[in-house]
C-alpha positions in Angstrom: -8.4 17.1 -45.2 -10.8 18.5 -48.0 -11.9 16.6 -50.9 -9.7 17.6 -54.0 -7.0 19.0 -52.2 -3.9 17.1 -53.3 -1.2 19.0 -51.4 -0.7 21.9 -49.1 2.6 23.5 -48.5 3.7 25.9 -45.8 5.6 28.8 -46.8 5.9 32.7 -47.0 4.8 35.4 -49.6 3.6 38.9 -50.0 6.7 40.5 -49.0 9.9 41.9 -50.6 12.7 39.9 -48.8 14.2 37.3 -51.2 14.4 33.7 -49.7 13.1 34.4 -46.2 13.7 32.0 -43.2 11.1 31.3 -40.6 13.1 33.3 -38.1 13.1 36.5 -40.4 9.4 36.3 -41.1 8.4 35.7 -37.6 10.6 38.8 -36.6 8.1 40.7 -38.7 11.0 42.4 -40.8 10.3 40.8 -44.3 6.7 42.0 -45.1 6.0 38.5 -45.9 2.8 36.5 -44.4 3.0 33.0 -43.3 0.9 31.4 -46.0 0.0 28.0 -47.7 0.1 26.9 -51.4 -2.9 24.6 -52.0 -2.7 22.3 -55.1 -6.1 20.9 -55.8 -8.5 19.1 -58.4 -10.9 21.9 -59.7 -13.2 18.8 -60.8 -13.7 17.9 -57.2 -13.4 21.1 -55.2 -13.8 24.6 -56.6 -11.6 27.7 -55.9 -14.7 29.3 -54.4 -15.2 26.4 -52.1 -11.5 26.7 -50.9 -12.1 30.3 -50.3 -15.4 29.8 -48.4 -13.3 27.4 -46.1 -10.5 29.8 -45.9 -12.9 32.8 -44.7 -14.8 30.3 -42.3 -11.6 29.0 -40.6 -10.2 32.2 -39.3 -11.1 35.7 -38.5 -10.8 37.8 -41.6 -11.8 40.9 -39.8 -8.8 41.2 -37.5 -5.7 43.1 -38.9 -2.4 41.6 -38.4 -3.4 38.9 -36.0 -4.7 35.3 -35.9 -5.5 34.2 -32.5 -2.6 34.9 -30.1 -0.3 35.5 -33.0 0.2 39.1 -33.7 2.2 40.9 -36.3 2.0 41.6 -40.1 3.2 38.1 -40.8 -0.2 36.9 -39.6 -2.3 39.1 -41.7 -5.4 37.5 -43.7 -4.0 37.5 -47.3 -5.2 35.9 -50.5 -2.5 35.7 -53.2 -3.8 35.2 -56.5 -2.2 34.1 -60.0 -4.9 34.8 -62.5 -7.4 37.7 -63.0 -10.2 35.1 -62.9 -8.9 34.0 -59.4 -8.7 37.8 -58.2 -12.4 38.3 -59.2 -13.4 35.2 -57.4 -11.7 36.0 -54.3 -13.0 39.8 -54.5 -16.6 38.5 -55.1 -16.5 35.8 -52.1 -14.9 38.5 -49.8 -17.8 40.9 -50.9 -20.5 38.3 -50.3 -19.2 37.3 -46.9 -18.6 41.2 -46.0 -22.3 41.8 -46.8 -23.4 38.9 -44.5 -21.5 40.2 -41.5 -24.2 41.9 -39.1 -21.9 43.2 -36.2 -20.3 46.0 -38.1 -17.1 44.4 -38.6 -15.0 44.7 -41.9 -13.1 42.2 -43.7 -9.4 43.1 -43.8 -8.1 40.4 -46.0 -5.8 41.6 -48.6 -6.4 40.2 -52.1 -3.0 40.8 -54.1 -1.0 39.2 -56.9 1.4 36.4 -55.8 4.9 37.8 -56.5 6.8 34.7 -55.3 6.0 31.9 -53.0 8.8 30.6 -50.7 8.5 27.2 -49.3 9.0 27.0 -45.4 11.7 24.9 -43.9 10.9 21.2 -43.8 10.0 21.2 -40.0 7.1 23.5 -40.9 5.8 21.1 -43.4 2.7 19.0 -42.1 3.4 20.8 -38.7 0.1 19.8 -37.0 0.4 16.0 -38.1 3.9 16.0 -36.9 3.3 17.8 -33.7 -0.2 17.0 -32.5 0.8 16.7 -28.9 2.3 20.1 -28.7 0.3 22.7 -26.7 -0.2 25.2 -29.7 -1.6 22.3 -31.7 -3.9 21.3 -29.3 -5.0 24.6 -28.0 -5.0 26.6 -31.2 -5.0 24.3 -34.4 -7.2 21.3 -33.2 -10.3 23.5 -32.2 -9.9 25.2 -35.9 -9.6 21.8 -37.7 -12.8 20.4 -35.6 -14.7 23.8 -36.6 -13.8 23.2 -40.2 -14.9 19.4 -39.9 -18.2 20.5 -38.7 -19.1 23.5 -40.6 -17.9 22.0 -44.1 -18.5 18.5 -43.5 -19.7 18.1 -47.0 -16.2 19.1 -48.3 -14.1 17.0 -45.8 -12.7 13.7 -46.8 -14.2 10.7 -45.1 
């Protein structure tokens, strides 16, 4: 839904298990996190803007948890491919940390991307394909609305 984003692919990364399945990752036995791979046009949206939306769309101060989802597979993580991306992620994380006034600490991991494993087909475009599911209505839709409001200038019309 962001200008310049060409593709978003659900998957798993950050662990040691080769070719993990959703069942294995959700059981918390692989070391992988549930992640997305974003393909974008840097002439339209910057990596820094993507990071800002990432940090603003979830709670990066809660270890191993996002909302009701608990476990290492739900940790806040940025997986980079270049040293430039690492530096940008570290800088943006530091700037956001410095803006926090409640004493909380950002726990987002910034680590090299070993290998990305695409999720099963039923996980791709999950929200769009399952908008009437309670999880989508209760958890995902409010996050999407928050992003649309907070980052309106970056959202496609």
